[in-house]
C-alpha positions as CSV (number, residue, x, y, z in Angstrom):
1,Q,5.5,62.4,-87.2
2,N,2.4,62.6,-89.2
3,H,0.2,60.5,-86.8
4,L,0.3,63.3,-84.2
5,R,-2.3,66.0,-83.7
6,R,-2.3,68.7,-85.7
7,S,-4.6,71.6,-85.7
8,F,-6.1,73.7,-88.8
9,P,-5.9,77.3,-88.1
10,G,-8.9,78.9,-86.5
11,S,-10.2,75.4,-85.5
12,P,-10.6,73.7,-82.3
13,W,-10.6,70.3,-84.6
14,Q,-7.6,68.0,-84.0
15,C,-6.7,65.9,-87.6
16,W,-4.5,63.3,-88.6
17,P,-3.0,63.5,-91.1
18,P,-3.6,66.7,-92.5
19,Q,-4.0,65.8,-95.8
20,A,-6.1,67.1,-98.6
21,H,-9.6,65.8,-99.0
22,S,-12.7,66.1,-100.8
23,P,-14.2,69.7,-100.6
24,C,-17.5,67.6,-99.8
25,S,-15.9,66.7,-96.6
26,W,-16.5,68.1,-93.3
27,L,-13.0,69.9,-94.2
28,G,-14.6,71.2,-96.8
29,A,-17.7,72.2,-95.0
30,L,-15.5,74.3,-92.4
31,M,-13.5,75.9,-94.7
32,G,-16.5,77.4,-96.6
33,S,-16.6,75.3,-99.8
34,N,-19.6,74.9,-101.8
35,C,-20.7,71.0,-101.8
36,N,-23.2,68.9,-104.2
37,S,-25.9,67.7,-101.4
38,S,-27.1,64.9,-104.0
39,S,-23.5,62.8,-103.8
40,V,-21.6,60.9,-101.5
41,S,-17.9,62.4,-101.3
42,V,-15.1,60.3,-99.9
43,P,-11.8,62.0,-99.0
44,A,-8.2,60.5,-100.6
45,H,-6.6,59.7,-97.9
46,T,-7.4,57.9,-94.2
47,F,-7.8,60.8,-91.5
48,A,-9.4,60.3,-88.0
49,A,-10.5,63.9,-86.4
50,E,-10.6,64.4,-82.9
51,I,-13.5,67.2,-82.0
52,P,-14.1,68.4,-78.4
53,D,-17.2,69.4,-76.6
54,F,-19.1,67.8,-79.5
55,L,-21.6,67.0,-76.8
56,T,-22.3,68.8,-74.2
57,E,-22.3,67.1,-70.7
58,E,-25.6,67.2,-70.2
59,E,-26.2,65.3,-73.5
60,C,-23.7,63.1,-72.8
61,K,-25.6,62.4,-69.3
62,L,-29.2,61.5,-70.9
63,I,-27.6,58.9,-73.6
64,V,-26.1,57.1,-70.4
65,H,-29.7,57.8,-68.8
66,L,-31.5,56.3,-71.7
67,A,-28.9,53.4,-72.4
68,K,-29.8,52.5,-69.0
69,L,-33.8,52.5,-69.1
70,K,-33.6,50.7,-72.6
71,G,-31.4,48.1,-70.9
72,L,-28.3,46.4,-72.3
73,Q,-27.0,43.4,-73.5
74,K,-23.7,41.6,-73.9
75,S,-21.9,42.4,-77.4
76,Q,-20.4,39.3,-77.8
77,I,-21.4,36.1,-76.0
78,L,-19.6,32.8,-75.2
79,P,-19.0,30.5,-78.0
80,T,-21.9,27.5,-77.7
81,E,-21.8,24.2,-78.7
82,D,-23.9,25.0,-82.1
83,Y,-20.5,26.5,-83.5
84,E,-18.3,23.3,-82.6
85,E,-21.5,21.4,-84.6
86,A,-21.2,24.3,-87.4
87,M,-17.4,23.6,-88.1
88,E,-18.0,19.9,-88.1
89,M,-20.4,20.3,-91.3
90,I,-18.7,22.3,-93.3
91,E,-17.1,20.3,-96.4
92,I,-13.8,22.0,-97.4
93,S,-10.8,19.5,-98.2
94,Q,-7.4,20.0,-95.9
95,M,-5.6,21.3,-98.5
96,D,-8.1,23.7,-99.2
97,I,-7.9,25.0,-95.5
98,F,-4.2,24.9,-95.7
99,N,-3.7,27.6,-98.6
100,L,-6.2,29.5,-96.9
101,L,-3.9,29.8,-94.2
102,D,-0.6,30.0,-95.8
103,H,-0.9,33.7,-96.4
104,N,2.5,33.9,-98.5
105,Q,1.8,30.7,-100.1
106,D,5.2,29.6,-99.0
107,G,4.0,25.9,-98.0
108,Q,4.4,26.5,-93.7
109,L,2.2,27.7,-91.6
110,Q,3.8,30.4,-89.3
111,L,2.0,31.6,-86.2
112,K,1.0,34.7,-87.3
113,E,-0.9,33.2,-90.4
114,V,-2.8,31.0,-88.3
115,L,-3.4,33.6,-85.6
116,T,-5.2,36.1,-88.7
117,H,-7.8,33.4,-89.2
118,T,-8.8,31.7,-85.7
119,R,-10.7,34.8,-84.4
120,L,-13.0,34.4,-87.3
121,G,-15.1,31.6,-85.7
122,N,-15.9,31.6,-82.5
123,G,-15.1,34.9,-81.5
124,R,-12.1,33.6,-78.9
125,W,-9.2,36.0,-79.4
126,M,-5.7,33.6,-79.9
127,T,-2.6,34.7,-78.9
128,P,0.3,32.8,-79.9
129,E,1.1,31.6,-76.2
130,N,-2.6,29.9,-76.9
131,I,-2.2,28.4,-80.7
132,R,1.2,26.5,-79.2
133,E,-0.5,25.0,-76.3
134,M,-3.5,23.6,-78.8
135,Y,-0.6,22.6,-80.7
136,T,0.9,21.1,-78.2
137,A,-2.5,19.0,-77.2
138,V,-3.5,17.7,-80.5
139,K,0.5,17.1,-81.2
140,A,0.5,19.6,-84.1
141,D,3.9,20.9,-84.0
142,P,6.6,17.5,-83.6
143,D,9.2,19.8,-83.7
144,G,8.3,22.7,-81.5
145,N,9.5,25.3,-84.0
146,G,5.6,26.4,-84.1
147,V,5.6,26.2,-88.0
148,L,3.2,23.6,-90.1
149,S,4.6,22.1,-92.7
150,L,2.4,21.0,-95.6
151,E,3.3,16.9,-94.7
152,E,2.5,18.0,-90.9
153,F,-0.3,19.6,-91.6
154,K,-1.9,16.6,-93.8
155,Q,-1.5,14.4,-90.5
156,L,-3.2,16.5,-88.7
157,N,-7.7,15.6,-87.6
158,I,-9.1,19.0,-87.8
159,R,-11.8,17.8,-85.1
160,D,-9.2,17.3,-82.9
161,F,-8.8,21.2,-83.0
162,H,-12.4,21.6,-82.4
163,K,-12.8,19.4,-80.0
164,Y,-9.8,20.7,-78.3
165,M,-11.2,24.6,-78.8
166,G,-14.8,22.9,-77.3
167,S,-12.4,21.8,-74.4
168,Q,-11.8,25.0,-72.7
169,K,-13.5,27.2,-70.7
170,V,-13.7,30.8,-72.1
171,K,-14.4,33.6,-70.2
172,M,-15.5,37.5,-71.3
173,S,-12.1,38.3,-71.3
174,D,-11.1,36.0,-73.1
175,L,-13.5,37.4,-76.2
176,V,-12.7,39.9,-79.0
177,R,-14.6,42.1,-77.1
178,N,-16.0,42.7,-74.0
179,S,-18.7,45.1,-73.5
180,Q,-22.3,45.8,-73.3
181,H,-24.2,48.0,-75.6
182,T,-28.1,48.8,-76.8
183,W,-29.4,50.7,-79.2
184,L,-30.9,53.9,-79.4
185,Y,-33.8,55.6,-81.9
186,Q,-33.0,58.8,-83.7
187,G,-35.7,59.2,-86.0
188,E,-39.0,61.4,-86.3
189,G,-40.6,61.4,-82.7
190,A,-37.3,60.8,-81.1
191,H,-36.2,62.7,-78.1
192,Q,-34.9,66.3,-78.9
193,V,-31.7,65.8,-78.0
194,M,-31.3,62.6,-79.8
195,R,-32.6,64.6,-82.4
196,A,-30.1,67.6,-82.4
197,I,-27.5,64.8,-82.0
198,R,-28.4,63.5,-85.2
199,Q,-28.8,67.1,-87.3
200,R,-25.2,68.0,-85.5
201,V,-24.3,64.9,-87.4
202,M,-25.4,66.0,-90.6
203,R,-23.8,69.4,-90.5
204,L,-20.6,67.2,-89.6
205,T,-20.5,64.8,-92.6
206,R,-21.8,67.2,-94.9
207,L,-23.7,64.1,-96.2
208,P,-27.4,64.3,-97.5
209,P,-29.9,64.3,-95.2
210,E,-32.2,61.2,-96.0
211,I,-28.4,59.3,-96.1
212,V,-28.1,60.3,-92.5
213,E,-31.5,59.7,-91.5
214,H,-31.7,56.4,-93.0
215,S,-29.1,55.1,-91.0
216,E,-28.1,52.9,-88.2
217,P,-30.1,53.9,-84.9
218,L,-27.6,55.0,-82.1
219,Q,-25.5,52.6,-80.8
220,V,-24.5,53.0,-76.7
221,V,-21.5,50.9,-75.4
222,R,-20.4,50.7,-71.8
223,Y,-16.9,48.8,-70.7
224,D,-16.4,48.0,-67.7
225,Q,-13.0,47.3,-66.0
226,G,-10.8,44.5,-68.2
227,G,-13.4,46.2,-70.7
228,H,-11.5,45.9,-74.4
229,Y,-12.5,45.6,-77.7
230,H,-9.6,44.3,-79.8
231,A,-8.5,46.0,-82.8
232,H,-10.7,45.8,-85.8
233,M,-12.7,47.2,-89.1
234,D,-15.9,48.7,-88.5
235,S,-17.6,47.6,-91.9
236,G,-16.3,44.7,-95.0
237,P,-15.2,45.0,-98.1
238,V,-17.8,45.2,-100.8
239,F,-17.4,42.6,-103.2
240,P,-19.6,41.3,-106.1
241,E,-20.7,38.0,-103.9
242,T,-21.0,40.4,-100.7
243,A,-23.9,42.4,-100.2
244,C,-24.8,45.5,-97.7
245,S,-27.2,44.8,-94.7
246,H,-29.4,47.7,-95.4
247,T,-29.5,47.6,-99.2
248,K,-29.9,43.8,-99.3
249,L,-33.9,44.3,-98.0
250,V,-35.3,46.2,-101.2
251,A,-32.3,45.1,-103.7
252,N,-34.0,41.6,-103.8
253,E,-30.6,40.2,-104.5
254,S,-29.2,37.1,-102.9
255,A,-25.5,37.1,-101.7
256,P,-23.3,34.7,-99.7
257,F,-22.2,37.2,-97.7
258,E,-23.0,40.4,-96.2
259,T,-21.4,43.5,-94.3
260,S,-23.3,46.7,-92.9
261,C,-21.0,49.4,-95.4
262,R,-20.8,51.9,-92.5
263,Y,-19.3,54.4,-94.8
264,V,-18.6,56.9,-92.0
265,T,-17.9,56.2,-88.0
266,V,-18.4,59.2,-85.5
267,L,-17.7,58.1,-82.3
268,F,-18.7,59.9,-79.0
269,Y,-16.9,60.0,-75.7
270,L,-19.6,60.1,-73.1
271,N,-17.8,60.4,-70.1
272,N,-13.8,60.8,-68.3
273,V,-12.4,57.3,-67.8
274,T,-10.5,56.7,-65.0
275,G,-8.0,54.1,-66.8
276,G,-7.5,53.5,-69.8
277,G,-10.0,53.2,-72.5
278,E,-8.0,54.6,-75.4
279,T,-9.2,54.1,-79.2
280,V,-6.2,53.1,-80.7
281,F,-5.7,53.5,-84.4
282,P,-2.6,50.8,-84.8
283,I,-1.5,51.2,-88.0
284,A,-2.4,55.1,-88.6
285,D,0.1,57.0,-90.9
286,N,1.9,53.5,-92.0
287,R,3.2,54.4,-95.8
288,T,2.5,50.8,-97.0
289,Y,-0.7,48.1,-95.1
290,E,0.5,44.5,-94.8
291,E,-2.1,42.7,-92.6
292,M,1.1,40.2,-91.8
293,S,3.0,42.8,-90.4
294,L,0.8,43.4,-88.1
295,I,2.3,40.3,-85.7
296,Q,5.6,40.7,-85.3
297,N,7.8,38.9,-83.0
298,D,4.5,37.6,-81.0
299,I,3.7,41.1,-80.5
300,D,0.1,41.5,-82.3
301,L,-0.5,45.2,-82.8
302,R,-4.4,44.6,-82.7
303,D,-4.3,43.1,-79.4
304,T,-5.7,46.0,-77.3
305,R,-5.0,44.5,-74.0
306,K,-1.6,44.5,-74.2
307,N,-0.5,45.9,-76.8
308,C,-2.4,49.6,-77.1
309,D,1.2,51.5,-76.0
310,K,2.3,50.1,-79.4
311,G,-0.1,51.8,-81.9
312,N,0.3,55.0,-83.7
313,L,-2.6,56.6,-82.7
314,R,-4.0,56.5,-79.1
315,V,-6.9,59.0,-78.6
316,K,-7.5,59.3,-74.9
317,P,-11.2,59.7,-73.9
318,Q,-12.8,62.6,-72.8
319,Q,-16.7,63.6,-72.5
320,G,-18.0,65.4,-75.0
321,T,-15.4,64.9,-77.5
322,A,-16.4,62.9,-80.8
323,V,-13.5,61.2,-83.3
324,F,-14.6,60.9,-86.9
325,W,-13.3,58.8,-89.2
326,Y,-13.9,56.8,-92.7
327,N,-14.1,53.1,-93.4
328,Y,-13.6,53.8,-96.4
329,L,-11.8,55.3,-99.6
330,S,-13.3,57.0,-102.6
331,D,-13.7,55.0,-106.4
332,G,-12.0,58.1,-108.0
333,E,-15.8,59.4,-109.3
334,G,-17.2,60.7,-105.7
335,W,-18.6,57.8,-104.5
336,V,-17.6,54.5,-102.4
337,G,-14.9,52.4,-103.2
338,E,-12.4,49.7,-101.4
339,L,-12.1,49.9,-97.6
340,D,-9.8,51.0,-95.9
341,D,-7.3,49.2,-93.7
342,F,-5.6,51.7,-92.4
343,A,-9.1,52.5,-90.2
344,L,-8.3,49.5,-88.2
345,H,-9.2,50.4,-84.3
346,G,-9.7,48.9,-81.4
347,G,-11.0,50.0,-77.5
348,C,-7.8,49.9,-75.3
349,L,-8.1,47.9,-71.5
350,V,-10.5,49.8,-69.0
351,T,-8.0,49.5,-66.3
352,Q,-9.7,51.5,-64.0
353,G,-13.4,52.6,-63.8
354,T,-16.2,52.3,-66.5
355,K,-16.0,53.7,-70.1
356,W,-19.2,54.9,-72.0
357,I,-19.5,56.1,-75.7
358,A,-21.9,55.7,-78.5
359,N,-21.8,55.4,-82.4
360,N,-22.8,57.1,-85.1
361,W,-22.5,54.7,-87.9
362,I,-23.6,56.3,-91.8
363,N,-24.5,53.6,-94.3
364,V,-24.3,53.9,-97.7
365,D,-23.6,51.3,-100.4
366,P,-20.7,51.3,-102.8
367,N,-22.9,50.3,-105.3
368,R,-25.1,53.5,-106.3
369,R,-28.0,51.7,-108.0
370,R,-28.4,49.7,-104.8
371,Q,-28.2,52.5,-102.3
372,Q,-30.6,54.6,-104.7
373,Q,-33.2,52.2,-104.8
374,F,-32.8,51.8,-100.9
375,Q,-33.3,55.8,-100.7
376,Q,-36.4,55.6,-102.7
377,E,-37.8,52.6,-100.8
378,M,-37.2,54.1,-97.8
379,E,-39.1,57.6,-98.9
380,R,-41.9,55.3,-100.3
381,F,-41.9,53.7,-97.0
382,A,-41.9,57.1,-94.9
383,G,-45.1,58.5,-96.8
384,S,-46.6,55.6,-96.1
385,E,-46.3,55.7,-92.5
386,A,-47.1,59.1,-92.1
387,D,-50.7,58.6,-93.7
388,M,-51.3,56.1,-91.2
389,A,-50.3,57.8,-88.3
390,Q,-52.3,58.5,-85.7
391,P,-51.7,61.1,-82.8
392,W,-50.5,59.8,-79.1
393,E,-52.0,60.1,-75.6
394,L,-48.9,60.8,-73.0
395,E,-50.2,60.8,-69.2
396,S,-46.5,61.8,-68.5
397,S,-43.5,63.1,-70.4
398,R,-41.7,60.1,-69.2
399,R,-43.7,58.1,-70.4
400,P,-43.0,56.2,-74.5
401,G,-43.7,58.9,-77.1
402,R,-43.8,56.6,-79.5
403,V,-43.2,53.3,-79.8
404,R,-41.2,51.4,-82.6
405,D,-41.2,47.4,-83.2
406,W,-37.7,47.9,-85.2
407,C,-37.9,44.2,-86.4
408,D,-40.7,46.0,-88.8
409,K,-38.4,48.0,-90.3
410,W,-35.5,48.1,-93.0
411,W,-32.9,48.4,-90.4
412,A,-34.3,47.0,-87.8
413,A,-34.7,44.0,-89.5
414,A,-30.8,44.1,-90.2
415,L,-30.5,44.5,-86.6
416,C,-32.2,41.4,-85.6
417,V,-30.2,38.9,-87.6
418,H,-26.8,40.1,-86.6
419,R,-27.3,40.9,-83.4
420,G,-29.9,38.6,-81.9
421,P,-33.6,39.1,-80.5
422,C,-34.6,42.2,-81.9
423,V,-36.5,44.3,-78.8
424,T,-38.7,47.3,-79.2
425,V,-37.4,50.8,-78.3
426,L,-39.2,52.9,-76.8
427,T,-38.2,56.7,-77.1
428,L,-38.9,59.3,-74.9
429,Q,-40.7,62.7,-75.4
430,S,-39.1,65.5,-74.6
């Protein structure tokens, strides 16, 4: 079975599946290939690598300590009345909604077709049972077969669905994600361990330093008992009408949609978890991808509270281990191409204890021109900042060595827009 872990000779790293990759990938570096550091290398196929002891126990404990000092916030908040009001203001016809939901265009809405879209709204995780209960409450399915015809759908008042959703009490466990997180700065002036980890990620990914340095800060996440993150993609597809969060800030282009353009994910396990908490790749090594096949006979492979054991690949949390994968395929010319659907993954239910992880995301715009423009602007910005830098006087090594308000920085602006109020980032002197 390709999805089982396999070792490369002479390497402690584990990889799934063992396929050929671009020579500038970490595998190329491992095997001693020469790389052109001016390019972004993308593998031909999805793979995930597990790297034991990427972080030391002391480094893991320090990251957790810094995250606690910084303070964590809920990764996803409960739905508000604003959502229902916003949905009522959207002008879209009943027919358009039906066509949007009808994935196979057969003139009928099956439960799994509805399920793939209900999670895009207010963040609740809907199950087949939830959908059936909603149908009963709003009298949407007269014959009770779980399938809505076009004629049945035309008889419905969409506002009834929103009212029903708004009337339901929602717990954190009902959401797509149940965790807390914070962001830790890794740039110049950061704690020496934070800088060392970023340098280690550069060597792992074999990407140009300026790309790694100008990516998102380190995200630290805590999952308490009952915590989970249903299967998702770390990034989103980039179409002509979609912009990357980081390059949009300098490209001065308008787009109705934007995504984070997280080309690479490096996930670190910061502790050993007593029970549960694996990272699952539900469709790793499937030969084909079909969104509707993720839900079969009321079993949703994306549901990490119930069905983690049915995923193709599960990685058990081990302190210090890193898991590394690409979220995009190659465009055939050595640059970032289409989103890789097989990178779908999630955090399994923590059944006992607490789980701490951290994420390093490397952000690259599939549009080379925009990425180059972003890099040039960041270099110019860094140069002007260095000219204005003033020495800091420290009374104690425990006091902030440098204070940065990330709302004034390019990346922080994107983080503030998409993840709520921005707070000042404090970095400790080593």
